N, C-alpha and C positions, 0 to 999 in steps of 0.2 A: 671470448666466444659467447654469442647470444644464447639466452635461455628460450626454449620453445614455449610458446604461449599455450595455455589451457583455454578451452571454450566452456564457460560456466555462466549460469544465470543470464543467458542471452547475449554474452559478449566474450571477446578474447581478452584474457588476463595474463600478463607477464610479471612474475615476481621481480621486485627490485632488490639489488644489493645481495644477491645470493650466488654462490658458485655453481651449485647444481651438479648433477651426475653427467659425465660426458657420454656422447654417442660418437662412434667412429665409423668411417667408411670401411666395410669389410674387405675391400680389395686393396686399398692404399694405406689403410691405417690412419688416414687424416681425420682429425676431429671435425664432426659435422655441426654439432651444437650440444646444448646441455638441457637437462631436465630438472625441474624443481616446481613444487606446488606450495612452497612456504608462503604463509599469509592467506591462503585460500580458506575461507570458512566452510569446512566440509558439512557442518550441520545445515548451513544455508543452501549449499548445493543440493543436498538430499531433499530439503524442504521445497526448493524451487521445482525440482522434478515432480514431486507429489502434488504441489498446489497449482503449478502452471502447466507442465507437460501432461500429467495424468488427465485432468479434466478436458484439455484440448483434444487429446486422443479419444477419450471416451465419448465425446460429442459426435465423433465420426462413426459410421457403421463399419462392419467388417469389410464390406465391399469398397467403401471409400478408402479405408486404410490400405486395402490390397491395391487399389488404383495408384495410391501414392508410392507404394513399394515398386510397382511396375515403372512409374515415371522416374523414380530415383535410379532404378537399374538402367534405364535408357540414358539418363544423364551421365552416369558414371561410365557407361560404355563409350559415350562420345568423348570422354576425357581420359580414357584408359592409357593413352600414350604417356600422359604426365605421370601416371602411376607406374608404368613400366620403367620410365627413366629413373624415378626415385628408387624403384625396386633393385636396379642394378647395383646401387650402393650398399645393398644388404648382402651382396655376393651372389645374387640370383641371375641365372641365365634368362634369356627371353622366354624359353619354355617354362622355367620355374615361375617367372613373373606371371605368365598366362595362367598357370595352375592356381596361383594365389589370387590374382586380380579377377580374371574371368570366372574362376570358380566362385568367388564371393558374389559377383554380380549375378551369376546363375542361381545362387541361393535366393537372392532377392526376387528374381523373376519366378522361381519355383513357388515361393510362398505367396506371391501375388496371384498366380494362377490357382493355387490351392484355396486361397481365401475366397476368390470369386466362385469357385466350383463347389466347395464343400461347406462353407459357412453361410449363415443366413444374411440376407440383404438388410434385414431390419429385425430388431428385437434380440433377445438373448439367445445364446447357443445352448441347445438342449442336448443332454447326454443320454442316449438310449431311448427306449420306448416308455410310454405311459405305464405306470404300475398300478393295477387295480388292488385296492386294499380293503374292500368291503363287499359283502354279498350283494347288496342292493345297488352298488355302483355310485354311491353318493360321496365316497371318500377315496381319493386317488393320490398318487405320488408321481413326481417327475424330478429327475436330476437336472440341475441348471448350472452352467458355467458363468461366472462373472469375473471380470478382470481384477486382479489385485490392485489396491489403491496406493501402491508404494512405488518404489523404483527398482530397476534391475541393474545391480552393480556387476559389470562384466569385466573380469580380470583376464587378460589375454596373454598368450605366449608369444615369443619372439619369432617363431618359425613361419607363421602365417599372419603377417601384419594387416592384410586386407581381408582375406577370407574369414579369419577368426572373428573379428568384430562384426562383420556382416552376417555370419551365420548365427550369431547371438542376437543381433539387432532385429533381424527379420521376424522371428516368431514372437519376440517381445512386442514389437511395434504392432503386428497384426492382432495380438491379444489386447492391446490398448495400454501397455505399460511402458513408461519412459525409460531410457537407457542412460547409464553413466559408464562410459568406455574408459578403461584403464589399460594402456598398452604396456608391453614389456620394454625395458630400457633399450636393448641393442637396436631394435627396429622401430622405435616409437616415431621417428621422423616420417616414416612411410604412412603409419596410421594417422599422423597429424595431417598429412597431405590428403588422405582419404576423407577425414572429417572436414577439412577446409572445403573440399568439393561438395560434400553433403550440405554444409551450411550455406555456401554460395548458391546452391540450387534454389533455395527458398521454398522447397517443396514440402518440408516437414513442419508440423506445428511447433511453435516455440516451446522449448522445455522438453521436447521429446527425445533430444539427444544432447548430452554433455560429454566433455572430454577432459580427462586429467592427464597432463603431460608430466608425469612423475608419480610420486608416491600417493597412496590413498590417505596418508596421514591418519587422522582419527575418525575417518568416515565410518568405519565399522562400529564405532561407539555410538553412532547416531541412527543406526538402522532399527527398524520396527518390525512388528509381526507381519506387516503387509509388504515388506521388502523381500528381495531375494538376491542371491549371489550366484553367479555362474563363473566358474574358475577353470582355466586351462593352464597347466604347468606341471611342475614336478610333484611327485607323490608326497614328498616331505613337506612342501609348502601347503599342499592340500590338507594334510593332517593338522598343521598349525592353524589354518583358517577355520577348519571344521570345529576346532575346540575353542574358538574365540568366545569369551564369556557372554558377550551380547548375543551372538548367534545362538548359543546354547540356551540362554535364559529366555529369549523371546521366540525361540523356535523359528528363526529366520530360515527360509528355504535355501538350501545350499546344494549345488550340484557341481561335481568335479569331473574333469576329463584330464587324466594324468598320464605320465609316461607308462609304457608297458612293453613287455618282451613278446611282441607279436611273432607268430610263427607261420611258416608255409610248409605244407606236407606234400611230398611227392609220392604218388601211389606206386605200388610194386609193378603195376602194368605199364608204367611210363618209362620204358627202356630207351636207350639211345636210338635215334632214328624215328621215334614216334612223335607226332605233333605235341603231345602233352609234355614230353621231355624238353623239347625246345621252348615251349611256353613257360615251363618252370624256370629254366635258366634265364630267359629273357626278362621275366618278371622280377627275378631276384636282382639282376643287375640294374634294372630300372629303379627298384625300391632303394638300392644302395646309393644311386647317383642323383636322382631327382631331388632338388633342394639340398644337395650334398648330404642326403640321408637324414636331413633334419625334419622328419615327419613323425608325428606321434603314432602313425599307423605303419611305419616302415617295417620290413621283415628283419628281425634281429636273430631269429633262430630258424635255420633251414633244415628241416628234418627230411632225410632221404633214406631209402632202403639201403641196407649195408652193402648189398652187391652192386649198387649204383653210385656209391659215395665217390669213388675215384673219378668216375666219368663226369659227375656233376662238378666236382672241383675243377677239373681240367677245362670243361666247357665254360664255366664262369670266369676262370682266369683268362681264357682266350678273349672273351668279350671285354673284360676289364682292361686288358692291354690297349684297347682302342679308345679308352676314355682319355680325353684331353682336359687337364685341369688348368684354370687360369682366369684372367679377367674376362667376364662375360661379354665384353664388347670386342674382344680379340677374335680374329677369324679362326674358326675350327674348334673353339672351346665348347666342350660338352658338359662340364661340371664346374661350377663356380666355387666361391669360398664359403666357409661357415660364417655365421652371423657376426663373429667377432673373435678376437684373440683369446678372450676368456673362455669362450665356447670350445675353441680348439684345444686349450689346455685341459679343459674338463674331459673332453673325449680322450685325450692322451692318458689322463689318469685312469679313466675307466678301462682303457686298453691294457694298461699295466696289470690291473686286477684280473682281466680275462686271460692274459698270456701266462699267468701263473699256472693255468690249467689247460690252455688251448695253444695251438701252434698257428702262427701266421703263415698262410700259404700264398698270399698275394699282398703286396703293398708294404710301405715302410712308414710308420707313424711319425718318424722324426724328419723325414725329408721327402720332397716330391718335386718333380719337374713342373714348373709353372710357365704358362705362356702369357706374355704381355703384362706381367706384374712381378713384384718382388715377393718371393716365397716367404720371407720372414716378416715383412711389414703387413702383408695381407694374411687373412685367416685361412690359409690353404692347407688341405690335408689330402693325402692319397687315399683312394678307396682301399679298405683293408678287409680281406677275407680270412677268416680263421677256421680251424677245424678242431673239434673237441669230441671227446667220448661222451656217451650218454650219462655217465656218473659224475660229470663235471658239475659242481655246484654253482660256480660263478656264472656260467652261461645262462642259468635260470634265475639269476639274482641281479646281475650287473648290466645296465644298459649304457652302451656307448652311443650317445645321441649324435650320430654323424654317419659317414659312409662306411658303416661297419656291419658285417653279418657273420654268423658262425654256422658252419655246416656240422650237423650231428647225425650220425647213422643210427637207424633203428632196425630191429629184427622181426617185429610182429606188429599187428594192428593194435593189440592191447598195449604194447609198450609205447607206441607213438602217442596214443591217447593219454597215457600217464605222463609222458614227457611234456606234452602241451600244457597239461594242468599244472606242472611245476612252475610255470610262469606266474602263478597266483593271481591270474586275472588279466585279460588282454582286451584291447580295443578291437583288434581285427585279426583274423586268421584266414588262411586259404588252403584249399585241398585241390591239387592238380592231378586229375585222374579221369580215365574213361570208364572205370569200373563202378557201376551204380551201387553194388553191394559194399564195396570198400568206402565209397563216399557216404553212404547212409550210416555205416557203423562209426566212422570217424566224426562226422558232423554231429550226430546225436550224442556221441561220447564227449566231445570237447565243447559243445554249445554252452553248458553251464558256466564255462570259464571265459566266454567270449561275448562281446557286444555285437559283432558282425562277422559273418563267415561267407567267403566266396568259394564256390565250387567251379573250377575252371577246366574246360576241356575244349576240344576242337570245335564243338558246335556253338559255343557261346563266346569264343575268344574274340571274334571280329567286333562284336558289339559290347563286350565287357568293359566296364570302366576301370577294372584293375583292382588289385589287392589293396592299394593304399588310398583309394578315393572314396571318402564318405559322400553320400548323396543325401540331399535335403529330404527326400521322401522316406528315408530309413533312419533309424536311430544311430547316433554316434555317441559311443560311450562304452563302458565295460565294467565288469564286477571287480571287486578286490583291489589289487594294485592299480588297476586302470582308473580308479576313482569312485566306482560305484554309482556313477551318474549317467544321465542321458541328455543329449541335445538333439535338436532337429527331430527327425522321425515324423515329418508331416504334421498332422494335427496334434500329435503327442507333444511336440515342441511348443505349440501354442498353449496347450493345456497346462504345461509346467508353470505358466505365468498367471494361472487363474485358480479361483476357488470353486470347487464342485460342491454344491449344496443340494440337499434333498428337500424339496418343497412338497408339503402335504396339504391338501385343500379339497374343496368340492370341485367338480368339473367346471362349473361356471367361474369360480374364483381363479382356478388355475388357468383357464382360458384367458381371463382378463390380465393375469400377471405375465403370461408368456406371449400374448398376442397371437396365439394360434388356437383354432378350435380343437377341442378334445372330445372324444366320445363321452356322452352323458351331459354335455353342456348344451345350452339353448341353441336351437336352430331358428333361422328366419326364412319363412316361405312367403314370397310376395307374388303379386300378379305378373311382375316382370321376370322373365327367365334369367337366371344368373349369367347365361351365355350371351345375353344382350348387353351386359355391363362392361364398360372399359375397366382397366386395371384399377384406376383410382377410385372407382365407384363400388368395387367389390369389398365385402367385409367378411372376416371369418364368421362362419355360421350361416352364410347365405346358402339356401338349399333349394333343390328341385326334387320333386317326387314323381316318378313315372311308373305307369302300370295300372292295372295288372295285365300280364301277357301270359296266355295259356301256352304250354309246351305240349305239342301233340306228337304222336308216333310218326306222322308224316314229316314233321319238322326234323326229327332225329334222323330218319332214313334219308331225307334230302341232304342234310348236312354231311352225313357219312359219305354219300355218293359224290357230293360236290367237292369235299375236301380230301377224300381218300382215307379218312380216319375211320376204319372199319373194325375197331377194337370190339371184341366179342361182347362186352358188357352193354353195348349199345344196340347190337343186332341179333345176338343169339340168346333166345329166351332160356333155353336149357342151361347153357354155360353160365349165364348171369345169375340164374337161380342157385347155382352151386357156389357162387362167390359169397362168402359170409358177410362181406361188406355191403353188397348191393341187394341180393335176394331176388332181384328182377331186373329187367332192362331199364336203363336210365339214360338221361340226356348227357351229351358231351359237356364237360365243364366249359369249354371254349364257346360252345353254342350259348350257354347261359350268359357268358360275358358279352357275346355279340348281341344277344337280345337286350341285355341291360343297356348297351350303348344306344341301341335303337330307341329305348324308352327315355333316355335323358338328353340325347343330342338335339339341339335346335339347328335345323338344317340350313337355314338361310345365312348368307354371308353376314359376318358381324365381328365383334372384337376378338373372338376366339380364333386364333390363327392356325393352331395345330395341336394335335395330341402327340406328345413325343415320348410317351412311355407309360408303363404300368408297374407299380412297385408292390411288393408284399402280397401277391395274389395267393389266396388260400380258398380251396373248395371245402366247405364245412359239412354240408348235408346233401346226399344224392338227390337229384331232381328226377322225379318219376313222371311218367306220361300223365298229362292233364293237370299237373301242378301249375299253379298260377304264380308268376314272379312279379315282384315290385322292387324298384330300385330307389334308394335314397342317396342323392349325391350332394355333398356338403363341402363348401369351400373351407379348406383346412389351414392352408398356409399361403400367404401372398408375398411374393418376393420380387420387387421391382429390380430391373437391371439399369444401373445408372447411365450406361453408355448406349442403351438401345431403346427403341421405340416400343418396347414390349417388356413384359415380365413373366415370371413363372408362377403358376397357381397349382397347388396340390389339393386335390379333391378327395374326400373320404367317400368311398363307394361301399354300400351295403345292400346286398340282394337277399330278399327273404321270400319264403313260399307263402301259400295261403294261410298256413297255421302260424305265421310270424316267425318261423325258424330261419336263422341266417343260413343261406346256402353258399354264399361267396362274400368275401371281404377283400378289398384291395384299395390302392391309391391310384387315381388317374392324374397324370401330369399333362398340363396344357400350357401353351404360350398364349398370352392375352395382351392385346394391343393397349397402349396408353391412348388417351385422347390426343387428337392432332395438336401439335405444338407443345405438348407437355414434356418437361424434362425429367419427370418422374421423381 
């Protein structure tokens, strides 16, 4: 049987003369191929990523990398039928395959959108606001993110051979860090097919993705302070990797997403006949059977009020009776096989530990009726529902990583919070209730032990993604037993691959370093109004000064009548005098902003296409009658859009009175056209 090739250093490499580790079809038991990385120079693999992939990625802007992720997502979507076909050999049904394949593609597209929407089109990514550090304003600070100049070693689990690699690749790629993908043995053939499609797309810079079809060998011995490791798998393996001498000595960043005893809690209000009761039962059965229960987020502990325990067990049993186990290609099959015979035996061993303290109320771990396949050659297992008492130790310690869950009764809110914590840290938990008070007490009580919590009720059920579905916008990870790490989480996932540095400098120097105008740095006032400049001609610091404009009592009264804003501080002298903040009648804040716009806007058609927002508006000093206003508008940040004929410009706006006191500060956001024919 042939050995699966690795993709390293720009080409596919197949070791010669080695036996390798076998991979088998989960449905038939037939050997598919073998894995081996013997003879691959792991030091050279890491160096290639750093020297070739890293620089190529960092030459691109965040928006360019986001565009490539979007294009890659589109390419994989066009070829997903090939991935579905390979996925069937992992034991996955069509629904399971979509969960894995389409979910992974969705992560790519989500990060592509996030990069375009939230990250700068050019220059470094700034974290937070400018920090003044001196009285005179000549010394300021700014936190800046820069990509690590190493490689991201991504060790994946067997249960999601497509989604797992893609959810690690997306934030690393967007950050500008190359990936080395290492799949788990049982389903590595599917990850190899995924990587083949990525490579053949020709979309990604060379060196940005490498793939090891087998062991990492001595790769960890060659990691440096600029590298990082993202691991998904068992808690025991995570502990071993975390204590690797090189990772410890060089403080290599390590994040783990490990197995966990996730729980779902039914509220006392959710009695039989309520939508919440039905939602709870349906969700539990779904989590037991999707991917044959091989999800790191699946429900392992089902906590229910003691008075509803019998009803829950009976309702779950009724739905499990309709589950058809077998070959995913066979008509009517709703649950496929585990990833391999080794996985099935591991689940059976875990079940033996659980049944020392729990009773099986549905299913038989040793035999199952299978449709369209041989029950012994394929890695098939019946769904197994157990019932245990709250004082069972095993249910809070042993995870059977398959279609297995245990119902445990609780008698009070305090008890169920304590029971949830006994899992020692979980990736996901859910609370199914229509009682806000119960939801609040439980969520705040169990949150320290969970990475993500779903509160499910009739109002969000239709659109909820469910207990077991991590989303790229939110963190995936958990404390304690769950690994103590985080993945995804929107920009948080990108930041894991970057160094945050505090830069201290003068305003002018900081502006030069970041490519953005900062308060206190030089402004440029010319005869040409900045609104007459196309995007390519604008520079940070370009400024227009408008005013002065006197604010009269008549202006205020007209604005009040015209807008309907008749707040007493603007019209009632006696009431305004009693207000300790004003002391007399004052102008509307939005009148001040409106006057400011009139002072800086160039009215004729030109490159400025639209004002699409105002950020960070603050009114600082009340404007009294006959105050004179002056506006200073400065180009702060210029962001071209690669695929559009315009870009975004953020302007710093400062309005002062005749005494030079700031009365309002805010950012004005505009769309500015590029010169005709410019590709930006």
